[in-house]
N, C-alpha and C positions, 0 to 999 in steps of 0.2 A: 504494500499499500504506499502511495506517495505521500509527501508531507501535506499536500492540500486535502487528501482524503482523510488523513489522521486528524487534521485540524477540524474538518467538518464533523467527524465522528465525535471528537472531543466537545464541540459546541453543542451537539445534540444531547450528550450525556450531561453537560452542564445545565441545560434547560430542564431536563427531567429532575435533576438534583434540586434545582431552584423550586420546582413545583412541590417536590417532597418536603422541603424545609419551609415552605409557605403554608402547606396544608397541616403539617405536624403541630405547630403552636396553636393554630386555630382549633384543631381537634382537641387538644389538651384543654384549652380555655372553655370551649363549648361543652365538653364532657364534665368539667367541673361545675358548670352551670346547669347540668341535666338536660342539655339540648344537643341536637345533631348539627354538625358543622356544614352540611350541604348548602344551607341558605347563604352562608358566607363564601363557600368555595365557588359557587356558580358565578356571582358577579366578579370575584377576584380573577378567575380564569379568563372570563370574557374581557375584562379590562386589560389583561396581558396578551390579548389577541386571539384567544381561542374562540372558535365558532360558538354562537350562543346555544344552539341545540346540543352540540357536543359537550359544552360546559354543563348543561342541564343533565345530560346522560351521566357524566362523571360524578356530578353532585348527588344524583339519585343512587348510584352504586356505592359511593363512599358512605352515604347515609344508611343504606341497607347493611353494609359491612359492619358498621359500628353498633347498630341497634338490634340486629337479629338475635344476638345473645340474650338480651333482656326478654325477648319474646319467649325463647326456649326456657328461661329461668322461671317466668310466670306460669308457663304450662306445667313445668316440673313441680313447682310449689303448689299447684292446684289453686292458684290465686285468680284464675280466669273464670268469669261467669259467662259461659257460652251463650245462654239465653239473652243476656244483656248485650253482649258484643256483636252477635250475629247480624242484626239489622244494619248496624254501622259498617261492619267488615264487608259483607257481601256487596252492598251498594257501592262502597268505595273501591273495592277490588275490580268491579266491573267498569265503573265510570272513569277511574284515573287513566287507564290506557286509552280510553276514548278521548280524553282531554289531550293526551300526548299526540294522538293522530290529528286532532284539530290544529295543533301547533304547527304542523307541516303545511297547512293551507292558509293559515291566518298570517297576515303581514307581520314580520318580526318586530318592527319598530313599536307598534302599539303594545305588543307583549312585553317589550323591554320596559316601557313606561309602567305597565301593570306590575312588573316585577319591582320597580322602584317603590311603588305604592305599598306592595307587600312587605318590602324591607322596612319601611317606615312604620307600618302597622305592627310588625313583629317586634321591632325595637321599643315601641310605645307600650305594647302589652307587657314586655319584660320589666319595664319600670313601674307602670302604674296599675296593672291588673291585680285585683284582689279576688281571691277565690270565695266570692260570696254570691249565692244565687239571687237573681232579681225577679225570677218568675218561677212557676211550678208547672212546667209543660213536659212532664216525664212520660212521654208516649213513645212507643216503639216506632210508629210511623214517622215521628219527628226525627228520630235518630237515623232512620233510613233515608229520609229526605236530605238531612244535613250531610250524611255520608256521600250521597250521590252528587250534591252540589260541590262539596269540598273536594271530592275525587276529581271532577272535571277541572276545577280551578288548579288543584295540585298538579294534575297532568299537564295542563297548559304551561304552568310556571316551572315544572320540573323539580318540584319539592315534595317532601313526604306528606305534608299536610297537617302535621301535629300542631303547628302554631295556629292554624285556623280552628281545628276541632276543639282543643282544650278550653279556650275562653268561652266559645259559643255554648258548648254543652254545659259547662259549669254555670254560666249565666242563666241558662234555661231551667236550672234546678236539679240537674243530675249530680249525684254524689261525686265529689272531687276524686276520691281514691279510686272508685270504680271506673271513672272516666279515664284517669291516668293509666290504669292497667289496660283498659280497652284500647286506648290509642297506641300504647306501646306494643300491643299485639297486631293491630290493624295496619299501622303506618309502614313498618319494615317490609311486609309482604306486598303492600300496595306499591311501595317504592320500587321493589324488584320487578313487579309486573309492568310498571310504567317505564322502567329502564329498558326492559325487553321491547316494549312498544317503540321507544326512541331508537333502539338498536336496529329496528327493522327498516329505518329510513335515513339514519345518520351513519356517516363513515367513522366508525369508532377507532380511536387511537388506543389500542389495547395496552401499550406500554404506559401511556399516560394514565389510563384507568387503573392499572395494577399499582403504579407508583403512588397515586393519590389514595387508593384504597388502603395500601400498606401503611401510609402515613396516618390515615384516619384511624385505623385499627390500633396502631402503636400509641397514637395520641389519646385515643379513648381509654386504653388501659392506664396510661400515665395519669390522665385527668381523674379517672376513677379512684386511683390510689391516693392522689393528692386531696380528694374530697374528704378523706379521713382526718386531715389536719384541721385545725380550728380556723377555717376560712369562712368568711361571711358570704353566704349565698346571695344576699342582696347586693353586695359590692361586686361580686363576679358577674351578676346579671347586668349591673349598670355598665360594666366594662364591655360586655357583649353588645348591649344596646348601643353604646357609643360607637363601637366598631360598625354595627349595622347602619347607623345614621351616616357615618363617614362614607361607607360603600354606596349607600343610596344617593347621597349628594354628589359623589364622584361620578356615579353612573348617569345621574340626571344632567350633570354638567357636560359629560361626553355626548349624550344624546342631543343636547341643546346646541352643541357646537357645529 
């Protein structure tokens, strides 16, 4: 191999290392806050020049990689109320891949602005949302409807959807603990199904996918370990929210340019 070829190969390796060491601290931080890092990975990769749909596919797979273990743990501990979670899970699993397919035909620019709004919403919920019910609409058909709507929106944006489901279901009067377990079961499998839907029409960079997933898994384990120290969840969530605000404003500035 000539020097030019080695130089090109070295540049590619450097880029993948850059992605790894950008996703790793994000995953540590978000894991400490009890959240998935995909919501920050997507805009970050896109701002670095990665195609928006590819960034969404990578974000979905990294989110699935880090949260699937919690799904298995809840099943093993028999903490999952199947009757409670089924209306939400089934409708979301069906509708999220449909949202992903819609993303291929809808103009990308409005979706990017929609993603900016979602970043602002998620950041605001992290700071100001209080787990207090405002209504008493604990009906299964309501869960099914919310699962369907949240699934389509999550598929369009390329996110797991947990940030949408948790506050809405709790505000409607559903028990916070049961909702958290239901979402932790529903979202990872929904994210994987949505990833497969994106993979059907996006040219996947499998090395990028593997690098980001590895960083997310390692970061998730480190963040989970660091949660055992006396760290304020409120302060961690404020840092995460600040990061999401920065990414939202940076993305909006780029779209406006």
